[in-house]
N, C-alpha and C positions, 0 to 999 in steps of 0.2 A: 773447337771452342775451349775444351778442357786444357789443351796445350797452351792456349793463349793465357788463360787464367793462371795456370801453373807458372808460366814464365813471369807473369806480372807479380805473382806472389813471391817468386824467387828473387826478383829485383828488390822488392820491399824488404825481404829478409836479409839481403846481402849487406853486411855492415860497411864494407869498403866502398860500395857504390853509394850508400847513403852519405857517408862522410865526404866523398868527392862532390856529391851534389850540393851538400851544405856549404862546403868550402868554395865551390864555384859560385853559388848564389851570393855568399857573403863578400866575395871578391869584387862583384860588380859594383856595389855601392861605393866603396872607396875609389874605384876606378873613375866612376862618374864624378865624384867629388874632386878628384885630382884634375880631371879635365876642366871642370868649372874653375878651380883655383888657378890653373894655367891661363885660362881666358881672362880672368880678373887681373892677374899679374901683367899679362900682355897689354890690357887696356890701360892700366895705370902707367906702365912704362911708356906706352904710346903717347898718353896725355902729357907726361913729363917731358918727353922729347919734343912734342909740339910746342909746349910752353917755353922750353929752352930756345928753340929756333925762333919763336916770336920775340923773345927778349933780345936776341942777337940782331934781328932785323930792326926792331925798334931803336936800338942803340945806334945802328948804322944810319938810320933815317935821321935821328936827332943830330948826328955829326954833320950830315949833308945840309940839313936845315940851318944849323948854326953857321956853317961856312957860307951859305947863301945870304943869311942875314948879315954876316960880317962884311960881305962884299956889296951889299945893297947901298943905294944912294941914301944917305942919312937925311937929306933934305926932301926926299920924295914924300908926297902926302900919303898918310896911312888910310887904308880902306876902312870906312866906318861900318858899324854893324848894320845900319839901315841900307847902305849900298850893297852889302853882302846879300841881304834878303831880296833885293831887286834882281840879283843874278841867279836866283833859283830856277828861273825858266831856262837859262842857258845850261845849267847843270842837268836839268831834267832831260833836255834834248840830247845831250851828250851821253847820259846814262842809258837812255833808250837805244841810242845807236850802238853803244858797247854791248848791251844785252842782245841786240840783233847779231852782232859778231859772235857772241857766245853761242846763241841758238844755232847759227850756221855751223859752228865747230862741232856741236854735239848732235847734229842731225835733226834739230828741231824738237828734241825730246824735252818735255816740260820739266822733268826732274833730272835732266842730264848733268853729268859731271865730267870734268876735264882731268886727264892724267898728266903727269909731268912731261911725258913724251909729247902729248898733244899740245901742251902749253908751249913747249919748245918750238914746235912746228908753227904754232900761231904767232909766236914772237918773230920768227923768220919772215913769215908772210907779211906782218905789219911793220917790218923794218927795225925791230928791236933785237940786235945781235949781241947776245951775252955768252960768256963762257959757261960751261956746264956747272961749275962750282957756284957762280953767282946766281944762276937760275935756280939751282937747288936750294940755296939759302932763301930766296924770295918765295919759292913754292912752299917750302916747309914753314916759313914764317906766316904766310897767309892761309895755310891750311889749318884754320882755327880748331876744327873738331878732330884733327889727326886722322882723317879718313883716307889719306893718300890720294885725294882727288879734290878738285875745286868746284864748288857750286857757283852759281851766277854771281852771288854777292862777293864771294872770295875772289872771283875772277875780276870783278870791277876794281876791287882794292889792289889786286896784283898789277893791273894795267896802269893805275894811277901811280903806284910805287915805281914801276919801270920808267915812267915818264920823269918822275922827280929825281931818280937815281942816275938815269942815263939819257933818256929821250930817244926817239926814233932817228935812225940815220937818214931816212928818207920820209919827210913829213907827208909827201904826196900819197904814201901807202896807208896812212891812217885817216879815217873819216874826219873832216874838219870839225864837226860837232864834238867828237870824242876829244880831240886835242884841246878845243876851247874849254871843255868841262874840266880837264885835268889842270889846265892853267888856272882856272877859276878856283878849283879846290886847293891848289897850292897857295894862291894868294889869300884865300880865306883863312887857311891855317896860319900863314905868316902874319896875318893881321892880328891874330890872337897871341901867337907864341913870340916871346921876346928873342932878341939876338943872343941873349946870354946862355940859353939852355936848350932851345929847340923843342920844348914841350909846352902844352897849355896848362897853366896853373889856375887854380880856382879863382884867385884874386884877379887874374887877368880877365877871366870871363866876366866876373862881376863888374869890373871897370868898363869893359867893352859894352856890355848891355846897358849900363847906366849912361854911357856916352851916347848911345843910340836912342835913349828914351827922351820924350819931351819933358819939359819942366813940370807940366801938369801931372803926368803919370809918375814921374820920379818922386814927387813930394806928396802924392795922394796916399792917404793912409786908410781910406774907406772906413773910417770910424774906428779902426782897430789899433791905430798907432804903429802898424807894421810897415814894411817896405815891400811893395808888390814886385818890384824889379828883383829884389834879392831872392824872393821865393821862386820866381820864374828861373832865375839864374841857377839856383840850387838844383832845381829839377833838371835843367839842361845839363848841368855838370854831371849829375848822377847818370844820365843817359850816355854821356860821352865817356865817362870813366868805366868802360866795359869790364876791365880786368881789376878794378878796385885797388888801384895803386896810389890814388890821391893826386894824380896828374894824368894828362891825356897825350898819348902819342899820335903821330900822324896816321898810323894804322887804325887806331880806335876812332879817330876823327872821321876817317873815310867811311867806316861802317855806319856811324851815326848820321853822317851827312846824307847818305843815300836815303835813309828813312825819313829824315826831315824834308828833303826835296820831294819825295813821293807824297808825303802827307800834305804839303803845301799845294801840290798839283791837284790832289783830290779835293781839297777844300775850295780851290779856285774853280774847279769844274762843277761843284755842287751848287 
């Protein structure tokens, strides 16, 4: 026991050991701070990269939509807002079928996610054959949170974008309900977006909703002198303008449309 006490006392009195202990302890805090700083920098860099990829994808989608609008039959009847609402059932069926495809791909996991390699395999299975660079652009652009994996909502948007950019080489490999929903989503967006720019502008949304309203609703002020359609349209535009740019891309439209369709289905079932 005396030897143990003596050794302990010796350690306490040894100035070199004390200094080393102090320096070692003081070095740990900066090291932890450096690790945290690196993580923060990585996160910011990842978010910036994800935003840049999204911008590139949105610009590409806008060009494709403009080309489609330019080649469309000018005499064809535009889809009204009310007719779009009637198609929510078709969209819901297609979304549900696409969610089942996603569930099968991730092994039925409730919070499953899809890697880029898994997405590439899924595309081949469904008949969407893209080169690696194109697939990477779409994957990075729809990976909104920059997690390097797609959740079910990002997967739905990805499949709709694949359809509008390329389409399947063999439609028999894609569930009919899924194909119908993507066609409807494209038509819905094209009903809002003009052939001039390929984006939804706020004025277009206001005009579309006023067009779909009855005269009674359009001119009702409920005693306040306001415009009920304008307030509804304002709310809808804020929901659509996910990234706060003042206009709505096809990518933003898809994310919002999924929520609207699910809400409508829940209301119909209640």
